[in-house]
N, C-alpha and C positions, 0 to 999 in steps of 0.2 A: 228405827230411826226417830229422832226428835221430832217435835211437832211445833206447828205456829211459830212464835219468835223465841223458840228455846235454844236455837243453836248455839253453839260454843266451840273453842278450839281449846285442845289440851295438847301441850308441849310435852312430848314422851322423850324420856331418856333412853336410848336403846342400848347404852353400856358401849364396850369395846369390840363386840361381836359374838362373844357365847351368848346364846339365847337363855342359857341356864342363869347367867348373870342379870337378867331381868328381874324388876321386882314384881310382887305378886299384883301390885296396884297396876303397873304398866300393863300386864297381861290382860287385867279385868278390862282397862281403857280400852285398849285394841279391840277385845272383843266387841266393846259397844260401837265401834266407829263404823261412821257413814263414809268419810272420805279419808284415806291415808296419804298425806305428802312425805315420800321418803327420802330421807338424806341418802346421799352417795356413799357414806362411810359406814352407814348402818348394814347388819347382816339382812342380805335381801329375803332371807328365809322368815324373817318377822311378819310378813305379810299374811303367813299361814294362821298366826294368831288373830287376823281381822278377815274372816272369811266372807262377811257381807259388805265390806267397803271396797269402793272404787278406790283403786291405788295409782297416784300421780307421782312420777319420780321426779324430784326437783335437786338434782345433782349439786354441789357445791365443793369443788376442789381446788386448791392452790396450784395456780400454774396450768389449769385444765379449762376448757370452755364449760361455763357454770349458767345455772338458772339465776337470773337477775333477782337480787333481793327483794325489789319493789314489787316484782311479778308474783313471787311466793306470798308476800303480805296481801296482795290483792286476793289471790286464789283464797287464802283463809278467809278473808272477809266475805267474798262472794258466797262461798258454799255455807257459812255460819249464819248469815242473812237469810239463808233459804230455809233455817231451822234445822241444819244437819248438825252432827257431832264431827268435827275436822280433828284427825289425830295428825299433829306435825311431829313425826319421827326424827329424832336428832342423835347423832352418834355420840357416844359417851357421856357425860351428863351434860343436859341442855343448857345449864346455866353457867359454862365453863368454854369460852371462846366458840360458842356457838351462835353468835348474833341473836340471841334471846331477847337481850335488852332492846335491840330494834323492834323485834316482832312484838314484844309486850307492848311497847308504846305505840306502835302502829293499831293494834286490836283495841288497846283502852280508849285511843283517840276516836276509834271509830265505834265504840261503845258496843265492842263484842265480848262477851264474857270469855275469860281466858284462865286456865288451870295450869300448874305445872306438877310434872311426876319425875322426881329425881332419880339418879342412877349412879354407875360406876364410872367415873372417869377413867381415861386410858393411862393416866399416871399412877393410879392406884392398880391398875392391872399390870402394869409394867413393874411397879414393886412387887407384886404378888408374885410374878414371874421369876423375878431374880431372888425372891426371899428374902426381902430387906423391910425394915420399917423406916420410912421418910423422915420419921422424927425421934429416931433413936436417941435416948437422953445422954447416953455417952459422946455423942458426936455433935448434936445440934439443938438448937430450941424450937424449930419450926420448918416449915416447908414452903417455898415461893414457886406459886406456878405462874409462869411467864410465856408470852409467845414470842417467839423472834420475828414473826410477821405484823408488822403494825400497819395501821390503815394509812398511814401517810408515807409509808416505805422506809421510814427510818428506824433506828433500831433502839432497844431498850438501853439503860445506862448499865451495860454489863459490869462495869468496874464497881458501881455503888452496889449492884445485886450481890457481886461476889464478896462484898466486904462484910455483909450481914452474917456471913458464916453458916447461913442456913443450906438445907439440901434445894437445890434447883431442879425444878421439872420444867424444861423447856419443850413448849409445844411448837410447831411448824418451824424447826429450825435446821432441817438436814440440808437445804440448799447452801446453808452459811456454816454449817458446822466447822469448816477448818477456821473461818475468821473468828466466830464467835469463840470458839475455844482458845483462840492464841489472845483475844482481848480479855477473857477471864484469867488467863495466865500472867496478865499483867498486875493482877492481884494475889492470884491463888498459886500455890506451888504446883508445878507440872504434875508432879506426883498425886495430886488432889484424885481420888477414885471418881470414876464415871461409867456410865453405860448407855448403850442406846438398845431400845427395844422397838422393833419394827412390828405393826400389827398386834399391839399389846393384848391379850385376852381374847384372841381368836384362834382358829386351828392352825392359822398360818404364822403365829408368832415366831419370830427370830431374834436372837439377842446376842451381843457381845458386851463384854466388860473390858476395861482397862484405865488408863488414866487421863488427865486433862490433856497431856502431851501426846498421848495416842491414840486415843478413842476414834478419832476423825480417819487416821488410817486404818484401824481395826475395822470400822464400819464399812470402808469403802473396799476394803480386800474381801469382806464377806458379802459385798453387793447389798447392803441395806440401803433403803430409801424412805421415801415417805410413804405411808403416812409412820411415822415413829417419834418416840419420846426420847429426849436425851436427858439424863439424869447425872447430876454433878454434886458431890459432895461427900466428906468423910462416912457418912452414913452407907454409902453404896459398898464399901470395904468389906460389911458384913455379908454379903452375897458370895454364895460357894463359887461364883464364877471369876470373882475377882483375881483370885491367884493364878488363873489358868494361864499357860503360854499363850501367845498370840495364836499359834499353830492350831491348839486346841481349841480356841475360841472358834476358828473358823470351821473347824469339824462340828463342834456344837451346834452353829448355826446352820450347817448343812442337815445335820442330824434332824433338828427341829422343824426345818422346812420338807423333810422327807414324807 
């Protein structure tokens, strides 16, 4: 346990689920934790790496009852001010769509020392599962990470994003996959390769591949939902799953979930 006024907060990236994907630094930080604030999307078994810590579950899931963000921030400050090492465990990479910006600002404004441990984001885990490079130089010049769930409930400028020609890694988009694919198809050919990967990088991973015009139906037929990553772009054609018949895709999804 830390002593005196040496309390601090570490934002730890828990990765997409497989504990083997944690960094060595994350494992070391967890071992030294006094308090663990556990994200709902993180593998719950991660707490075994923090044997001396008090574990507080602070789940935040779209469309579900969630722990208020302000309450999480107050918890971090409260325990850090007691001289404790607080580890805020966040699914994927802490700095990508995890509200880390808000937490960093709150902690810094409160004078609390805060550190960050990077990790594997679910988009990279999804690409690994598909066996593709998101930035394959024969197909694109980059990748765009974008959330379909904006704070004011508006949507990104899908047409502008599509016009970049880059691979799109879309987070939190399953509730509107049909409409966003239709909008993207206003700029991109409906034959543009696409894929959906649910629970990427975890033991429960399931995935389907298709095109911009078919991927929503394929995902629905396979029963895929959140949390999932939607990948769109010509680089996705490099996946071995891309040429599969829709029926085969469903069989593959069932096999992966068995």
